C-alpha positions in Angstrom: 0.0 -0.1 0.2 2.6 2.2 1.0 4.5 1.4 -2.3 1.7 2.4 -4.4 1.1 5.7 -2.7 5.0 6.3 -3.4 4.3 5.5 -6.9 1.2 7.9 -7.4 3.2 10.7 -5.7 5.5 10.4 -7.7 3.6 10.5 -10.9 2.2 13.7 -9.7 5.5 15.1 -9.1 6.5 14.4 -12.8 3.5 15.3 -14.1 3.6 19.1 -12.5 7.2 19.1 -13.5 6.3 18.3 -16.9 3.6 21.0 -17.2 5.7 23.3 -16.0 8.4 23.0 -18.6 5.7 23.1 -21.4 4.2 26.1 -19.8 7.4 28.0 -19.9 9.1 27.0 -23.3 7.2 28.7 -25.2 7.9 31.9 -23.9 11.6 31.2 -24.0 10.8 30.8 -27.7 9.5 33.8 -28.2 12.2 35.8 -26.5 14.7 38.0 -29.3 17.9 39.2 -28.9 18.3 41.8 -26.3 19.3 45.3 -27.3 19.7 48.8 -25.9 16.2 50.5 -25.6 17.7 53.8 -28.0 17.8 51.3 -30.0 14.8 50.2 -30.2 12.7 53.3 -29.4 13.2 57.0 -29.6 11.8 59.4 -27.5 8.9 61.9 -28.6 9.8 65.2 -29.6 13.4 64.3 -29.4 14.0 64.8 -33.2 16.1 67.0 -35.9 15.0 69.6 -38.4 15.8 70.0 -41.7 16.8 73.2 -43.1 17.3 74.9 -46.4 19.0 77.9 -48.1 19.7 79.4 -51.8 23.1 81.1 -51.8 26.3 81.8 -54.7 29.1 80.1 -54.7 32.2 81.9 -55.9 36.3 81.5 -56.8 35.2 78.8 -59.3 38.1 78.5 -62.4 36.0 78.8 -64.8 33.5 76.5 -64.3 31.1 78.2 -63.1 27.0 78.9 -64.4 26.5 79.9 -68.2 24.4 83.2 -67.0 22.4 83.2 -70.5 20.9 79.7 -69.8 20.8 80.2 -65.7 19.1 83.7 -65.1 18.3 83.5 -61.6 22.2 83.5 -61.2 22.4 86.7 -63.2 20.0 88.5 -61.1 21.3 86.8 -57.6 24.6 88.2 -58.3 22.7 92.0 -59.4 20.5 92.2 -55.8 23.5 91.0 -54.0 25.5 93.9 -55.4 22.9 96.0 -54.7 23.1 95.1 -51.2 26.2 95.9 -50.9 26.0 99.2 -52.6 26.8 98.5 -56.4 24.5 99.4 -58.7 25.0 97.3 -62.1 23.3 99.3 -65.4 19.9 97.3 -66.6 20.3 95.2 -69.3 24.2 94.7 -68.4 25.2 91.3 -70.2 27.5 89.9 -67.2 29.7 87.2 -68.5 30.1 85.5 -64.9 32.0 82.0 -65.4 33.3 82.2 -61.5 30.0 81.8 -60.0 27.8 79.5 -59.8 23.9 79.4 -58.0 23.5 76.9 -55.0 21.5 74.9 -52.5 22.6 74.8 -49.4 20.8 72.5 -46.9 21.4 71.4 -43.3 19.8 69.0 -40.5 19.5 71.3 -37.2 19.8 68.7 -34.6 17.6 68.7 -30.7 18.8 71.1 -28.2 21.0 73.4 -30.2 21.8 76.5 -29.4 22.8 79.9 -30.9 26.4 79.7 -31.7 26.8 75.8 -32.4 28.3 74.6 -35.5 27.0 72.8 -38.3 27.9 70.9 -41.0 26.0 71.9 -44.3 26.1 70.3 -48.1 26.4 72.5 -51.0 24.4 71.7 -54.6 24.6 73.0 -57.8 21.2 73.8 -59.0 22.4 75.6 -62.8 24.7 74.1 -65.4 27.9 74.8 -63.6 30.5 72.2 -64.5 32.5 71.7 -60.9 32.0 73.6 -57.5 35.8 72.7 -56.7 37.8 75.0 -55.2 34.8 77.3 -54.8 33.3 79.9 -51.6 29.9 79.8 -50.3 28.9 83.6 -49.9 27.0 84.1 -46.4 23.7 81.8 -46.6 20.8 81.9 -44.8 19.3 78.6 -43.9 15.1 78.9 -43.2 13.2 75.8 -41.6 9.9 75.0 -42.8 8.5 78.1 -41.1 9.9 80.8 -43.2 12.0 81.2 -39.7 16.4 81.9 -40.5 18.0 79.0 -38.1 21.4 79.1 -39.0 23.7 81.1 -41.2 26.5 79.3 -43.9 29.5 80.5 -45.2 32.5 78.7 -46.0 35.2 76.8 -48.0 33.6 73.7 -50.3 35.6 70.6 -50.2 34.4 68.5 -53.1 35.1 64.9 -53.4 35.5 64.3 -57.2 38.0 65.4 -59.7 37.8 66.1 -63.0 40.0 67.3 -66.2 39.6 67.9 -70.2 42.1 68.0 -72.8 41.7 68.3 -76.5 37.9 67.3 -76.6 38.7 64.1 -74.2 37.6 64.4 -70.8 37.8 62.2 -67.7 35.9 62.6 -64.6 35.4 60.7 -60.8 32.4 61.0 -58.8 30.4 64.0 -58.5 31.7 67.8 -59.0 28.4 69.8 -58.6 27.9 69.4 -54.8 30.3 69.3 -52.4 30.5 69.9 -48.3 31.7 72.3 -45.5 32.1 71.4 -42.3 31.1 73.4 -39.4 30.3 75.5 -42.3 26.9 77.2 -40.6 26.2 78.7 -37.4 23.3 78.4 -35.4 21.4 81.3 -34.8 18.1 80.4 -33.1 17.0 77.4 -31.5 14.0 75.1 -31.5 12.4 74.7 -28.2 12.1 70.9 -27.1 9.9 69.8 -24.1 10.8 66.4 -23.3 8.7 65.4 -20.4 5.3 67.7 -20.3 3.3 67.3 -17.7 5.9 64.8 -16.0 5.8 62.2 -18.4 8.0 61.2 -21.4 6.7 59.3 -24.4 8.9 56.5 -25.8 7.9 55.7 -29.8 8.8 51.9 -30.4 10.7 52.1 -33.7 8.8 49.4 -35.3 4.8 49.0 -34.1 4.9 45.5 -32.1 2.8 44.9 -29.1 5.5 42.4 -28.0 8.3 44.9 -28.0 6.1 47.4 -26.5 5.1 45.2 -23.6 9.2 44.2 -23.4 10.1 47.6 -22.8 7.1 48.3 -19.9 8.4 45.0 -18.4 11.9 46.3 -18.6 11.3 49.5 -17.2 9.1 48.3 -14.4 11.7 45.9 -13.3 14.3 48.5 -12.9 12.4 51.9 -11.8 9.3 50.1 -10.1 5.9 49.1 -11.2 4.1 51.6 -12.5 6.6 53.7 -13.9 5.7 52.8 -17.7 2.5 52.0 -18.7 1.4 51.1 -22.9 -0.4 53.4 -24.6 -0.9 51.3 -27.7 1.2 49.1 -29.9 3.5 51.8 -30.3 4.0 54.3 -27.3 5.0 54.0 -23.9 4.2 56.4 -21.3 7.0 57.2 -18.4 7.2 58.8 -15.3 9.8 60.9 -14.8 11.0 62.8 -11.8 10.4 66.5 -11.6 13.4 67.9 -11.0 15.5 68.5 -14.5 18.6 67.1 -13.1 17.6 64.4 -11.6 15.1 64.1 -14.7 18.3 64.2 -17.0 20.1 61.0 -15.2 17.0 59.1 -14.9 16.8 59.2 -18.6 20.0 58.6 -19.2 19.3 55.1 -17.1 16.6 54.7 -19.3 17.7 54.7 -22.3 20.7 52.0 -21.7 18.0 49.7 -20.2 18.3 46.1 -22.3 15.0 45.2 -23.7 14.3 42.1 -25.9 12.8 42.5 -29.5 9.9 40.5 -29.9 10.8 38.2 -33.0 9.2 39.7 -36.3 7.1 38.0 -39.3 8.4 36.4 -41.7 9.1 38.4 -44.5 10.4 38.4 -48.5 11.0 41.4 -49.8 11.3 41.7 -53.6 13.0 44.4 -55.7 11.6 43.8 -58.8 14.0 47.1 -61.1 17.3 45.0 -59.4 16.2 41.3 -59.3 17.3 41.5 -55.4 15.3 39.0 -53.0 15.9 39.4 -49.4 14.2 36.8 -46.7 14.6 37.1 -42.9 15.3 33.6 -40.4 11.6 33.5 -39.8 10.4 32.2 -42.9 9.5 29.1 -43.7 8.2 27.0 -46.5 5.6 23.2 -46.8 6.5 20.7 -49.0 5.8 21.5 -52.8 6.9 20.9 -56.3 8.4 23.0 -58.5 8.6 23.2 -62.2 10.9 25.8 -64.1 11.8 26.0 -67.8 14.0 29.1 -69.6 12.5 30.6 -72.5 14.3 32.4 -74.9 14.3 34.3 -78.3 17.2 34.5 -80.2 17.6 37.2 -83.5 20.1 37.5 -85.3 20.9 39.8 -88.4 23.2 39.1 -91.2 24.1 40.2 -95.3 23.8 38.2 -98.0 24.6 39.1 -101.3 22.5 38.9 -104.1 24.0 38.4 -107.9 22.2 38.2 -111.2 21.6 35.1 -112.6 22.8 35.2 -116.2 26.3 37.2 -116.9 24.8 39.8 -119.2 21.3 40.1 -117.6 21.4 43.7 -116.8 21.4 43.0 -113.1 23.6 44.2 -110.6 24.8 42.8 -107.3 23.1 43.8 -104.0 23.4 43.0 -100.7 20.1 41.8 -98.9 19.9 42.0 -95.3 18.5 38.8 -93.1 17.0 38.3 -90.2 16.6 34.1 -88.2 14.3 34.4 -85.4 15.4 31.3 -82.9 13.0 30.3 -80.1 15.0 28.1 -76.8 13.4 26.4 -73.9 15.2 24.8 -71.7 13.4 22.3 -70.2 12.7 22.3 -66.2 12.0 19.1 -64.1 9.4 19.1 -61.5 12.0 19.4 -58.5 10.4 18.5 -55.0 11.4 21.1 -52.3 10.7 19.5 -48.9 9.4 21.5 -45.7 12.0 23.7 -44.2 11.8 25.2 -41.1 14.7 27.7 -41.1 16.4 30.1 -43.4 19.2 27.9 -43.9 16.8 25.0 -45.3 14.9 27.7 -47.5 18.3 28.9 -49.2 19.3 25.0 -50.0 15.9 23.9 -51.2 15.5 27.1 -53.7 19.3 26.8 -54.6 18.8 23.4 -56.0 16.1 24.8 -58.6 19.1 26.8 -60.4 17.0 29.5 -60.8 18.3 33.1 -61.6 17.5 36.0 -59.0 14.8 37.3 -61.3 13.7 33.9 -61.9 13.1 33.8 -58.0 10.2 36.8 -58.2 7.3 34.3 -60.4 8.8 31.4 -58.2 8.5 33.0 -54.9 4.9 34.3 -55.9 3.9 30.9 -57.1 4.7 29.6 -54.3 2.7 32.2 -51.7 -0.3 31.9 -54.2 -0.2 28.1 -53.6 0.3 28.8 -50.0 3.4 26.8 -49.5 5.3 30.3 -48.6 5.0 30.5 -45.0 5.9 34.6 -45.3 4.9 37.5 -46.4 5.7 38.6 -49.8 6.4 42.3 -50.2 7.4 44.0 -53.6 9.1 47.4 -53.7 
């Protein structure tokens, strides 16, 4: 009797352990790689702002705009000279070869203060051959609201090079654009409010309920329950300290928290223009049979000589063009693709077909239609 009771007890313990193992296993299988919070999400409101301006580049070695074809360059020079006290008589035909009209772009980072230096990119908008060796004149950079936030000026650095002589020319890289390091000075800052009402909002880079919940769990585990709460599948609300100094220290710890990103959905991305096929590690396929063959049309042109049939028939010898059209079709046997549960098996199965990347576009689309491709197919 005692042995039977012990036997039943052992069976009950083993059943409990097996049930606990089965309950924990799926949770572990869903865990993804651990990353920093700053790599998974960003703070709402902390962003850069694009700036743009129109200016002139001078000092070019005869490679500037042709003013006849770019009248706005001549008009800009006239306006600039009038502001400097130089009056150009109306109707003057200015033959300027050392000036180019350009667009200047920059990015105003968050928390930028007046006096901070920014990098600017200068791009030709006329028909200038090269901006190499040019100097950008003072150019105001405006934001989307039309206000001036920075002033740009300086010498350009062009990464390309070119030369021409005797009707021949050679060029390396692009000569119509350059860069000025620290070429702009911030004149106005953009007010940025991090935590309105004592809360900061985190925006997950990719909308995913699993990753969002992992962010909430990581924050609450580190700073206490109730610190973070999920608003939706992308937005997380976090309570911050009221003191500004303590808030900065809190945010520095927050953005370095390790967070496990939920596994992404299975997806295959196809670029129809280049024939590129990219798939992630969650892509799987079911057993399917695929027959693939190539059909090509070859058109060849030649020339044949036609001569008169009689020596003195009065005809002429002429060249007659000939065209041959041939259709070639390579046989494609039926290939069996077994069920694949890993990316390596999927790759091996597709390589066994002997298809080119361009042919894989049609094969993958047909496999998805047949229900054997367990992935989302996106064509860009």
